[in-house]
Steps between C-alpha positions, in 0.01 A plus 500: 500500500414543865733353758361266751617613847567216743687529837732194527573387838804284588869479509378682201265606784238749599622838636486536883184695486328206309605235759191412713692249714860394582669284231537214735124470545437448130504143369654483160380234255781307312424469129647210300729764327663584836335831541347570834210734517202629706218733411477769761203668340292373196456759224193545288443515131662354198828300513803607308612321170819424325609805305314755732695775674469483871624742772586377843629622834741268670744476782811277464630348834766282627368164613609275776413156390130513378408796728439798274586838652720348772820644357381855431403709213735546196279714277145632479310659209288671752810664658637612164148592385571323164268197440650231271340426169557233231316296236392172629692212329751708314793345677618834660430372863597182687245224422380496864374857474296426181361173676406711820283735279379268224455195716602163379463142619353526848534884520191697402550820308500832695217746450522882534526615852629158624810469723708180477817400695736307288821330596704450178 
């Protein structure tokens, strides 16, 4: 199997180098599940499916209210140079991360090369 490589943006967020604008300038959409998200850059190509292995870069931050990045970075896969990989839908990650990649409800699935900021 080939891993689908997707940069995830959020509080599970894009690395600093991938941020095109300040966090406060990005309007996050609130999904019925409570997950807040915004696409920073649309990807192209096929969408991931349950059971498929994906690899993402992410940055975890502290949040102040609903303002991602306001509290500072906790961890970044870019800094550690170790992208995170898992099989979608296998239960090994929090549901919000699967939702952010697979899409559900009003959240569209990510595509390769896309960047999404997600507040979980």
